[in-house]
ChimeraX commands (.cxc) that place a marker at each C-alpha (Angstrom):
marker #1 position 17.39,86.35,139.68 radius 0.5
marker #1 position 15.50,87.80,142.62 radius 0.5
marker #1 position 16.35,91.23,144.00 radius 0.5
marker #1 position 17.30,89.81,147.40 radius 0.5
marker #1 position 19.62,87.30,145.73 radius 0.5
marker #1 position 21.25,90.07,143.70 radius 0.5
marker #1 position 21.76,92.22,146.80 radius 0.5
marker #1 position 23.26,89.25,148.64 radius 0.5
marker #1 position 25.74,88.52,145.84 radius 0.5
marker #1 position 26.67,92.19,145.62 radius 0.5
marker #1 position 27.40,92.38,149.34 radius 0.5
marker #1 position 29.47,89.19,149.24 radius 0.5
marker #1 position 31.44,90.50,146.25 radius 0.5
marker #1 position 32.19,93.79,147.99 radius 0.5
marker #1 position 33.28,91.98,151.15 radius 0.5
marker #1 position 35.56,89.63,149.20 radius 0.5
marker #1 position 37.11,92.50,147.26 radius 0.5
marker #1 position 37.66,94.48,150.46 radius 0.5
marker #1 position 39.22,91.50,152.21 radius 0.5
marker #1 position 41.44,90.83,149.20 radius 0.5
marker #1 position 42.59,94.46,149.16 radius 0.5
marker #1 position 43.48,94.39,152.85 radius 0.5
marker #1 position 45.35,91.09,152.50 radius 0.5
marker #1 position 47.21,92.46,149.49 radius 0.5
marker #1 position 48.15,95.60,151.40 radius 0.5
marker #1 position 49.42,93.52,154.30 radius 0.5
marker #1 position 51.57,91.36,152.02 radius 0.5
marker #1 position 52.89,94.46,150.26 radius 0.5
marker #1 position 53.85,96.17,153.54 radius 0.5
marker #1 position 55.69,93.10,154.83 radius 0.5
marker #1 position 57.45,92.51,151.51 radius 0.5
marker #1 position 58.55,96.13,151.36 radius 0.5
marker #1 position 59.86,95.97,154.92 radius 0.5
marker #1 position 61.88,92.81,154.20 radius 0.5
marker #1 position 63.36,94.17,150.96 radius 0.5
marker #1 position 64.24,97.43,152.68 radius 0.5
marker #1 position 66.21,95.65,155.41 radius 0.5
marker #1 position 68.33,93.91,152.74 radius 0.5
marker #1 position 69.17,97.25,151.11 radius 0.5
marker #1 position 69.74,98.83,154.51 radius 0.5
marker #1 position 72.24,96.12,155.44 radius 0.5
marker #1 position 74.32,97.11,152.42 radius 0.5
marker #1 position 74.12,100.79,153.37 radius 0.5
marker #1 position 75.06,99.92,156.96 radius 0.5
marker #1 position 78.20,98.09,155.85 radius 0.5
marker #1 position 79.28,101.15,153.87 radius 0.5
marker #1 position 78.48,103.37,156.85 radius 0.5
marker #1 position 80.57,101.16,159.15 radius 0.5
marker #1 position 83.47,101.61,156.72 radius 0.5
marker #1 position 83.42,105.37,157.18 radius 0.5
marker #1 position 80.97,106.70,154.57 radius 0.5
marker #1 position 78.57,109.39,155.83 radius 0.5
marker #1 position 74.79,109.48,155.30 radius 0.5
marker #1 position 74.74,106.53,152.90 radius 0.5
marker #1 position 71.39,106.40,151.11 radius 0.5
marker #1 position 70.08,102.83,150.85 radius 0.5
marker #1 position 68.44,103.71,147.51 radius 0.5
marker #1 position 68.98,106.77,145.26 radius 0.5
marker #1 position 65.78,108.64,146.20 radius 0.5
marker #1 position 65.97,107.95,149.94 radius 0.5
marker #1 position 65.91,110.90,152.35 radius 0.5
marker #1 position 67.22,108.80,155.25 radius 0.5
marker #1 position 70.30,106.74,156.11 radius 0.5
marker #1 position 71.48,104.22,158.73 radius 0.5
marker #1 position 72.48,105.62,162.13 radius 0.5
marker #1 position 72.70,102.48,164.29 radius 0.5
marker #1 position 71.96,98.78,164.56 radius 0.5
marker #1 position 69.46,97.66,167.19 radius 0.5
marker #1 position 69.46,94.03,168.24 radius 0.5
marker #1 position 67.89,91.76,170.85 radius 0.5
marker #1 position 69.86,88.49,170.87 radius 0.5
marker #1 position 67.29,86.64,172.99 radius 0.5
marker #1 position 64.56,87.30,170.40 radius 0.5
marker #1 position 66.78,86.94,167.31 radius 0.5
marker #1 position 66.09,90.57,166.36 radius 0.5
marker #1 position 68.55,92.67,164.36 radius 0.5
marker #1 position 67.41,95.91,162.71 radius 0.5
marker #1 position 69.02,98.90,161.06 radius 0.5
marker #1 position 67.85,102.17,162.64 radius 0.5
marker #1 position 67.24,105.03,160.20 radius 0.5
marker #1 position 67.66,108.77,160.55 radius 0.5
marker #1 position 64.33,110.47,161.23 radius 0.5
marker #1 position 60.94,109.08,162.19 radius 0.5
marker #1 position 58.60,110.37,159.48 radius 0.5
marker #1 position 55.91,108.05,158.13 radius 0.5
marker #1 position 57.81,107.33,154.93 radius 0.5
marker #1 position 60.94,106.41,156.91 radius 0.5
marker #1 position 59.11,104.09,159.31 radius 0.5
marker #1 position 57.71,102.20,156.33 radius 0.5
marker #1 position 61.22,100.82,155.78 radius 0.5
marker #1 position 62.54,100.42,159.31 radius 0.5
marker #1 position 62.68,101.85,162.83 radius 0.5
marker #1 position 63.57,105.55,162.91 radius 0.5
marker #1 position 65.53,107.75,165.30 radius 0.5
marker #1 position 63.90,111.01,166.41 radius 0.5
marker #1 position 66.17,113.89,165.38 radius 0.5
marker #1 position 65.31,115.81,168.56 radius 0.5
marker #1 position 66.67,113.07,170.81 radius 0.5
marker #1 position 70.16,111.86,171.64 radius 0.5
marker #1 position 72.02,109.77,169.06 radius 0.5
marker #1 position 71.56,106.05,169.82 radius 0.5
marker #1 position 74.44,104.91,172.00 radius 0.5
marker #1 position 75.28,108.42,173.24 radius 0.5
marker #1 position 74.52,110.01,176.60 radius 0.5
marker #1 position 71.05,111.48,176.91 radius 0.5
marker #1 position 67.58,110.29,176.01 radius 0.5
marker #1 position 67.28,108.52,172.65 radius 0.5
marker #1 position 63.88,107.87,171.05 radius 0.5
marker #1 position 63.38,105.23,168.35 radius 0.5
marker #1 position 59.99,104.49,166.77 radius 0.5
marker #1 position 58.76,101.61,164.66 radius 0.5
marker #1 position 55.54,100.08,163.30 radius 0.5
marker #1 position 53.74,97.58,165.54 radius 0.5
marker #1 position 52.86,95.26,162.63 radius 0.5
marker #1 position 56.38,94.93,161.20 radius 0.5
marker #1 position 59.72,95.94,162.75 radius 0.5
marker #1 position 58.65,96.76,166.30 radius 0.5
marker #1 position 56.17,93.97,166.87 radius 0.5
marker #1 position 58.79,92.30,169.06 radius 0.5
marker #1 position 58.39,95.04,171.68 radius 0.5
marker #1 position 55.43,93.15,173.14 radius 0.5
marker #1 position 57.82,90.32,174.05 radius 0.5
marker #1 position 60.38,92.46,175.90 radius 0.5
marker #1 position 60.41,92.24,179.67 radius 0.5
marker #1 position 62.21,94.24,182.39 radius 0.5
marker #1 position 65.78,92.98,182.62 radius 0.5
marker #1 position 66.03,91.97,178.97 radius 0.5
marker #1 position 69.09,93.13,177.03 radius 0.5
marker #1 position 68.93,95.46,174.01 radius 0.5
marker #1 position 72.12,96.21,172.08 radius 0.5
marker #1 position 72.92,99.35,170.10 radius 0.5
marker #1 position 75.84,99.35,167.67 radius 0.5
marker #1 position 77.09,102.69,166.36 radius 0.5
marker #1 position 78.66,103.28,162.92 radius 0.5
marker #1 position 82.01,103.62,164.73 radius 0.5
marker #1 position 81.76,100.03,165.90 radius 0.5
marker #1 position 80.91,100.78,169.54 radius 0.5
marker #1 position 78.44,98.26,170.96 radius 0.5
marker #1 position 76.42,99.36,173.98 radius 0.5
marker #1 position 74.08,97.22,176.02 radius 0.5
marker #1 position 70.88,98.46,177.61 radius 0.5
marker #1 position 68.68,96.74,180.16 radius 0.5
marker #1 position 64.92,97.15,179.88 radius 0.5
marker #1 position 63.64,99.06,182.91 radius 0.5
marker #1 position 59.94,99.41,182.18 radius 0.5
marker #1 position 57.23,98.72,179.62 radius 0.5
marker #1 position 54.11,100.88,179.63 radius 0.5
marker #1 position 51.01,101.85,177.67 radius 0.5
marker #1 position 50.96,105.64,177.44 radius 0.5
marker #1 position 49.13,108.46,175.72 radius 0.5
marker #1 position 50.73,109.41,172.41 radius 0.5
marker #1 position 51.54,112.86,173.80 radius 0.5
marker #1 position 53.47,111.28,176.70 radius 0.5
marker #1 position 55.65,108.90,174.70 radius 0.5
marker #1 position 58.66,111.10,175.38 radius 0.5
marker #1 position 60.23,110.78,178.82 radius 0.5
marker #1 position 62.97,113.00,180.20 radius 0.5
marker #1 position 65.98,111.39,181.83 radius 0.5
marker #1 position 69.17,112.90,183.27 radius 0.5
marker #1 position 71.53,113.98,180.48 radius 0.5
marker #1 position 74.52,112.29,182.13 radius 0.5
marker #1 position 72.96,108.85,181.62 radius 0.5
marker #1 position 72.14,106.98,178.41 radius 0.5
marker #1 position 68.49,105.98,178.04 radius 0.5
marker #1 position 66.78,104.26,175.15 radius 0.5
marker #1 position 63.05,104.68,174.49 radius 0.5
marker #1 position 61.46,102.29,171.98 radius 0.5
marker #1 position 57.92,103.21,171.01 radius 0.5
marker #1 position 55.20,101.84,168.75 radius 0.5
marker #1 position 51.43,102.16,168.34 radius 0.5
marker #1 position 49.15,100.18,170.63 radius 0.5
marker #1 position 47.33,97.79,170.77 radius 0.5
marker #1 position 49.42,95.42,168.68 radius 0.5
marker #1 position 46.43,93.63,167.15 radius 0.5
marker #1 position 44.56,96.78,166.12 radius 0.5
marker #1 position 43.28,96.81,162.54 radius 0.5
marker #1 position 43.12,100.58,162.14 radius 0.5
marker #1 position 46.54,102.32,162.15 radius 0.5
marker #1 position 47.40,105.16,164.50 radius 0.5
marker #1 position 45.28,105.78,167.57 radius 0.5
marker #1 position 46.13,107.70,170.71 radius 0.5
marker #1 position 47.93,104.96,172.62 radius 0.5
marker #1 position 51.58,104.02,172.45 radius 0.5
marker #1 position 53.57,101.08,173.81 radius 0.5
marker #1 position 56.77,102.38,175.37 radius 0.5
marker #1 position 59.84,100.37,176.35 radius 0.5
marker #1 position 62.43,102.24,178.40 radius 0.5
marker #1 position 65.95,100.87,178.82 radius 0.5
marker #1 position 69.09,102.23,180.49 radius 0.5
marker #1 position 72.68,101.69,179.39 radius 0.5
marker #1 position 74.69,99.32,181.56 radius 0.5
marker #1 position 78.14,99.60,179.96 radius 0.5
marker #1 position 79.73,99.01,176.56 radius 0.5
marker #1 position 78.95,95.47,175.44 radius 0.5
marker #1 position 82.63,94.77,174.84 radius 0.5
marker #1 position 83.31,95.35,178.55 radius 0.5
marker #1 position 80.45,93.03,179.49 radius 0.5
marker #1 position 81.80,90.29,177.27 radius 0.5
marker #1 position 85.27,90.62,178.79 radius 0.5
marker #1 position 83.85,90.49,182.31 radius 0.5
marker #1 position 81.84,87.35,181.52 radius 0.5
marker #1 position 78.47,89.00,182.16 radius 0.5
marker #1 position 75.66,87.37,180.19 radius 0.5
marker #1 position 74.07,89.51,177.47 radius 0.5
marker link #1:1,2 radius 0.2
marker link #1:2,3 radius 0.2
marker link #1:3,4 radius 0.2
marker link #1:4,5 radius 0.2
marker link #1:5,6 radius 0.2
marker link #1:6,7 radius 0.2
marker link #1:7,8 radius 0.2
marker link #1:8,9 radius 0.2
marker link #1:9,10 radius 0.2
marker link #1:10,11 radius 0.2
marker link #1:11,12 radius 0.2
marker link #1:12,13 radius 0.2
marker link #1:13,14 radius 0.2
marker link #1:14,15 radius 0.2
marker link #1:15,16 radius 0.2
marker link #1:16,17 radius 0.2
marker link #1:17,18 radius 0.2
marker link #1:18,19 radius 0.2
marker link #1:19,20 radius 0.2
marker link #1:20,21 radius 0.2
marker link #1:21,22 radius 0.2
marker link #1:22,23 radius 0.2
marker link #1:23,24 radius 0.2
marker link #1:24,25 radius 0.2
marker link #1:25,26 radius 0.2
marker link #1:26,27 radius 0.2
marker link #1:27,28 radius 0.2
marker link #1:28,29 radius 0.2
marker link #1:29,30 radius 0.2
marker link #1:30,31 radius 0.2
marker link #1:31,32 radius 0.2
marker link #1:32,33 radius 0.2
marker link #1:33,34 radius 0.2
marker link #1:34,35 radius 0.2
marker link #1:35,36 radius 0.2
marker link #1:36,37 radius 0.2
marker link #1:37,38 radius 0.2
marker link #1:38,39 radius 0.2
marker link #1:39,40 radius 0.2
marker link #1:40,41 radius 0.2
marker link #1:41,42 radius 0.2
marker link #1:42,43 radius 0.2
marker link #1:43,44 radius 0.2
marker link #1:44,45 radius 0.2
marker link #1:45,46 radius 0.2
marker link #1:46,47 radius 0.2
marker link #1:47,48 radius 0.2
marker link #1:48,49 radius 0.2
marker link #1:49,50 radius 0.2
marker link #1:50,51 radius 0.2
marker link #1:51,52 radius 0.2
marker link #1:52,53 radius 0.2
marker link #1:53,54 radius 0.2
marker link #1:54,55 radius 0.2
marker link #1:55,56 radius 0.2
marker link #1:56,57 radius 0.2
marker link #1:57,58 radius 0.2
marker link #1:58,59 radius 0.2
marker link #1:59,60 radius 0.2
marker link #1:60,61 radius 0.2
marker link #1:61,62 radius 0.2
marker link #1:62,63 radius 0.2
marker link #1:63,64 radius 0.2
marker link #1:64,65 radius 0.2
marker link #1:65,66 radius 0.2
marker link #1:66,67 radius 0.2
marker link #1:67,68 radius 0.2
marker link #1:68,69 radius 0.2
marker link #1:69,70 radius 0.2
marker link #1:70,71 radius 0.2
marker link #1:71,72 radius 0.2
marker link #1:72,73 radius 0.2
marker link #1:73,74 radius 0.2
marker link #1:74,75 radius 0.2
marker link #1:75,76 radius 0.2
marker link #1:76,77 radius 0.2
marker link #1:77,78 radius 0.2
marker link #1:78,79 radius 0.2
marker link #1:79,80 radius 0.2
marker link #1:80,81 radius 0.2
marker link #1:81,82 radius 0.2
marker link #1:82,83 radius 0.2
marker link #1:83,84 radius 0.2
marker link #1:84,85 radius 0.2
marker link #1:85,86 radius 0.2
marker link #1:86,87 radius 0.2
marker link #1:87,88 radius 0.2
marker link #1:88,89 radius 0.2
marker link #1:89,90 radius 0.2
marker link #1:90,91 radius 0.2
marker link #1:91,92 radius 0.2
marker link #1:92,93 radius 0.2
marker link #1:93,94 radius 0.2
marker link #1:94,95 radius 0.2
marker link #1:95,96 radius 0.2
marker link #1:96,97 radius 0.2
marker link #1:97,98 radius 0.2
marker link #1:98,99 radius 0.2
marker link #1:99,100 radius 0.2
marker link #1:100,101 radius 0.2
marker link #1:101,102 radius 0.2
marker link #1:102,103 radius 0.2
marker link #1:103,104 radius 0.2
marker link #1:104,105 radius 0.2
marker link #1:105,106 radius 0.2
marker link #1:106,107 radius 0.2
marker link #1:107,108 radius 0.2
marker link #1:108,109 radius 0.2
marker link #1:109,110 radius 0.2
marker link #1:110,111 radius 0.2
marker link #1:111,112 radius 0.2
marker link #1:112,113 radius 0.2
marker link #1:113,114 radius 0.2
marker link #1:114,115 radius 0.2
marker link #1:115,116 radius 0.2
marker link #1:116,117 radius 0.2
marker link #1:117,118 radius 0.2
marker link #1:118,119 radius 0.2
marker link #1:119,120 radius 0.2
marker link #1:120,121 radius 0.2
marker link #1:121,122 radius 0.2
marker link #1:122,123 radius 0.2
marker link #1:123,124 radius 0.2
marker link #1:124,125 radius 0.2
marker link #1:125,126 radius 0.2
marker link #1:126,127 radius 0.2
marker link #1:127,128 radius 0.2
marker link #1:128,129 radius 0.2
marker link #1:129,130 radius 0.2
marker link #1:130,131 radius 0.2
marker link #1:131,132 radius 0.2
marker link #1:132,133 radius 0.2
marker link #1:133,134 radius 0.2
marker link #1:134,135 radius 0.2
marker link #1:135,136 radius 0.2
marker link #1:136,137 radius 0.2
marker link #1:137,138 radius 0.2
marker link #1:138,139 radius 0.2
marker link #1:139,140 radius 0.2
marker link #1:140,141 radius 0.2
marker link #1:141,142 radius 0.2
marker link #1:142,143 radius 0.2
marker link #1:143,144 radius 0.2
marker link #1:144,145 radius 0.2
marker link #1:145,146 radius 0.2
marker link #1:146,147 radius 0.2
marker link #1:147,148 radius 0.2
marker link #1:148,149 radius 0.2
marker link #1:149,150 radius 0.2
marker link #1:150,151 radius 0.2
marker link #1:151,152 radius 0.2
marker link #1:152,153 radius 0.2
marker link #1:153,154 radius 0.2
marker link #1:154,155 radius 0.2
marker link #1:155,156 radius 0.2
marker link #1:156,157 radius 0.2
marker link #1:157,158 radius 0.2
marker link #1:158,159 radius 0.2
marker link #1:159,160 radius 0.2
marker link #1:160,161 radius 0.2
marker link #1:161,162 radius 0.2
marker link #1:162,163 radius 0.2
marker link #1:163,164 radius 0.2
marker link #1:164,165 radius 0.2
marker link #1:165,166 radius 0.2
marker link #1:166,167 radius 0.2
marker link #1:167,168 radius 0.2
marker link #1:168,169 radius 0.2
marker link #1:169,170 radius 0.2
marker link #1:170,171 radius 0.2
marker link #1:171,172 radius 0.2
marker link #1:172,173 radius 0.2
marker link #1:173,174 radius 0.2
marker link #1:174,175 radius 0.2
marker link #1:175,176 radius 0.2
marker link #1:176,177 radius 0.2
marker link #1:177,178 radius 0.2
marker link #1:178,179 radius 0.2
marker link #1:179,180 radius 0.2
marker link #1:180,181 radius 0.2
marker link #1:181,182 radius 0.2
marker link #1:182,183 radius 0.2
marker link #1:183,184 radius 0.2
marker link #1:184,185 radius 0.2
marker link #1:185,186 radius 0.2
marker link #1:186,187 radius 0.2
marker link #1:187,188 radius 0.2
marker link #1:188,189 radius 0.2
marker link #1:189,190 radius 0.2
marker link #1:190,191 radius 0.2
marker link #1:191,192 radius 0.2
marker link #1:192,193 radius 0.2
marker link #1:193,194 radius 0.2
marker link #1:194,195 radius 0.2
marker link #1:195,196 radius 0.2
marker link #1:196,197 radius 0.2
marker link #1:197,198 radius 0.2
marker link #1:198,199 radius 0.2
marker link #1:199,200 radius 0.2
marker link #1:200,201 radius 0.2
marker link #1:201,202 radius 0.2
marker link #1:202,203 radius 0.2
marker link #1:203,204 radius 0.2
view
């Protein structure tokens, strides 16, 4: 076999192995995310029945704090306590330094662009986002703005007497390399408890 032929086969082999590794990683990440949501649903049900800081699996260092849903996009996700990298691998996470989802103040929830928060690219101003608390309170938010911002500016201050929801993920959505210095930020403001909207006949 000629040297050029050997080099060609070596390059092709490396490329195929690299591609296979990346595909495998992608499948693993999505499978882990789907399995985690099943376990989180169980933990959420226990949380809704009054248990505190229910761990979805024995070694977890996080627990459910809210349910986030977008009826128009068929999205329903359990929000976890904290937004560390290991937490976001299993679901969207609430920043401890921000207001509790559903409460007055400025709440910040992060998620990965290639799994749980990919739907953010489909949200438009005026769309409804629901937050359900462990106490059973359902609050509806209306999307105010969507923006591409610097990672250091992904936190926006709002008046403490209002309830704002900031949903953030990495940007662009089709990037191959994780991280980067851009973020996609969706800002929504609470309208009123969803139960009141339903009684008044307002469309969610």
